[in-house]
C-alpha positions in Angstrom: 0.0 0.0 0.0 1.1 3.5 -0.7 0.0 7.1 -0.2 -1.4 7.4 -3.8 -1.2 3.9 -5.2 -3.7 1.5 -3.4 -3.8 3.7 -0.3 -5.6 1.1 1.8 -9.0 0.8 3.4 -8.4 2.6 6.7 -10.2 5.7 5.6 -13.4 3.8 4.9 -13.0 1.7 8.1 -13.0 5.0 10.0 -16.1 6.1 8.2 -18.2 3.0 8.9 -17.3 3.2 12.6 -18.5 6.8 12.8 -21.9 7.6 14.2 -22.8 9.8 11.2 -22.1 6.9 8.7 -24.9 6.3 6.2 -24.7 3.2 3.9 -24.1 4.5 0.4 -22.5 1.3 -0.9 -25.3 1.0 -3.4 -23.2 3.5 -5.4 -20.6 0.9 -5.9 -23.0 -1.2 -8.0 -23.5 1.9 -10.2 -19.8 2.4 -10.7 -19.3 -1.3 -11.4 -21.6 -0.9 -14.4 -19.4 1.9 -15.7 -16.1 0.0 -15.4 -14.4 -0.4 -18.8 -17.1 1.4 -20.7 -17.3 4.7 -22.6 -19.1 6.1 -19.5 -16.2 5.4 -17.2 -15.6 9.1 -16.5 -17.6 10.4 -13.5 -17.5 13.9 -12.1 -19.5 14.7 -9.0 -19.9 18.3 -8.0 -21.7 18.9 -4.8 -21.5 21.5 -1.9 -19.2 20.8 1.0 -20.2 18.2 3.6 -22.1 16.0 1.1 -19.8 13.0 1.6 -17.8 13.3 -1.5 -14.4 12.4 0.1 -16.1 9.6 2.1 -17.4 8.2 -1.1 -13.9 8.1 -2.6 -12.5 6.4 0.5 -15.3 3.8 0.1 -14.4 3.3 -3.6 -10.6 3.0 -2.8 -11.4 0.4 -0.1 -13.6 -1.6 -2.5 -11.5 -1.6 -5.7 -7.9 -1.3 -4.4 -5.5 -4.2 -4.6 -3.1 -5.3 -1.9 -5.6 -5.6 1.0 -8.8 -7.5 1.8 -11.8 -5.3 2.4 -14.5 -8.0 2.5 -15.2 -7.7 6.2 -15.7 -3.9 5.9 -18.6 -4.4 3.5 -20.2 -7.2 5.6 -23.9 -6.3 6.1 -23.8 -3.3 3.8 -26.0 -3.1 0.7 -23.3 -3.8 -1.8 -22.5 -7.2 -0.3 -25.7 -8.7 -1.8 -24.9 -7.3 -5.3 -24.1 -9.9 -7.9 -20.9 -8.1 -9.0 -19.6 -7.6 -5.4 -17.1 -10.4 -5.4 -16.0 -9.9 -9.0 -14.6 -6.4 -8.5 -13.6 -6.5 -4.8 -9.9 -5.5 -4.4 -9.2 -6.3 -8.1 -7.8 -3.0 -9.4 -4.9 -0.7 -8.9 -6.3 2.5 -7.5 -4.5 5.9 -7.8 -6.1 8.2 -5.2 -5.2 11.9 -5.7 -6.3 14.7 -3.3 -5.5 17.8 -5.4 -5.8 20.1 -2.3 -2.7 18.3 -0.8 -0.8 18.6 -4.1 -1.6 22.3 -4.4 -0.3 22.9 -0.8 2.8 20.6 -1.1 4.0 21.8 -4.5 4.9 25.3 -3.5 8.5 25.2 -4.8 7.7 23.5 -8.2 5.0 23.1 -10.8 1.9 21.3 -9.5 1.7 18.7 -12.2 5.5 18.0 -12.1 5.3 17.5 -8.4 2.2 15.2 -8.7 3.9 13.1 -11.4 7.1 12.7 -9.3 5.2 11.5 -6.2 3.0 9.0 -8.1 5.8 7.8 -10.4 7.9 7.0 -7.3 5.2 4.7 -5.9 4.7 3.0 -9.3 8.4 2.2 -9.5 8.2 0.7 -6.0 5.5 -1.7 -7.2 6.3 -2.1 -11.0 9.9 -1.1 -11.2 11.1 -4.4 -12.8 8.7 -3.6 -15.8 9.8 -0.1 -16.3 12.8 1.7 -17.8 14.6 3.6 -15.1 14.9 7.0 -16.9 11.1 7.4 -17.5 9.5 10.2 -15.5 6.2 10.8 -17.3 3.2 9.3 -15.6 1.2 8.6 -18.7 4.1 6.8 -20.4 4.7 4.7 -17.3 1.0 3.7 -17.0 1.0 2.7 -20.7 4.1 0.5 -20.1 2.5 -1.2 -17.1 -0.7 -1.8 -19.0 1.2 -3.1 -22.1 3.0 -5.6 -20.0 0.3 -6.6 -17.5 -3.0 -5.6 -19.0 -3.9 -4.2 -15.6 -6.1 -1.1 -15.7 -6.2 1.6 -13.1 -9.0 3.4 -11.3 -8.4 7.1 -10.7 -10.1 8.7 -7.7 -9.5 12.5 -7.7 -10.7 14.4 -4.7 -11.0 18.2 -4.8 -10.2 18.1 -8.5 -11.4 21.7 -8.9 -9.4 23.3 -6.2 -6.9 24.7 -8.7 -9.7 26.7 -10.3 -11.1 27.8 -7.0 -7.9 28.7 -5.2 -5.6 29.8 -8.1 -8.1 32.0 -10.0 -5.4 34.5 -10.8 -3.2 31.9 -12.5 -4.7 31.0 -15.9 -1.4 29.4 -16.9 -1.5 27.0 -13.9 -5.2 26.2 -14.6 -4.5 25.5 -18.3 -1.5 23.3 -17.4 -3.5 21.3 -14.9 -6.5 20.8 -17.2 -4.2 19.7 -20.0 -2.5 17.2 -17.6 -5.9 15.7 -16.7 -7.0 15.4 -20.3 -3.7 13.7 -21.2 -3.9 11.4 -18.2 -7.5 10.3 -18.7 -8.7 10.8 -22.3 -8.7 7.7 -24.5 -6.1 5.9 -22.4 -6.3 2.1 -22.5 -5.1 1.9 -18.9 -8.1 3.7 -17.4 -10.9 1.5 -16.0 -12.7 4.2 -14.2 -12.1 7.9 -13.4 -14.1 9.4 -10.5 -13.6 13.0 -9.6 -15.2 15.1 -6.9 -15.3 18.8 -6.2 -17.6 21.7 -5.6 -17.2 23.7 -8.8 
């Protein structure tokens, strides 16, 4: 488990043990239907405190490889869905909270910093399949897919924070949107892209 690649299920475990938790696992059945289809791109824009981040933690716990989340979903609505077992912990998940990247990348370009951090974790997991000099995230994901046929699920929290918090920097906004387009559009390694924000 990493920070960005398959970040684990602790976030969702905290959620289900909270008094305010409401079972929204029925949403997983809807996202399962979108996997590997033309409709695999989901963008959810809702006001604050609508459970967007909690939803992403739930999806990360359900889809992410490297841990067993079966017990976390015991007794919840998704457990009775016919596709529950088929997709449980079967994908590599890349979970990005853009608010964190915006704060942490003060001394360098946002997208450059993001790529460095995610690429580092991909090398830890898939290093034997990759050429050492490669630093571009999209190229690395294509190489992994070409050699393993494994697809990735992208969960992007606060995807719109660059537009909200850097309104004065049109260049940064353009660079960021170009990065997202390049990362997600028509890429064979994308099984699902789920983005949340309040824009």
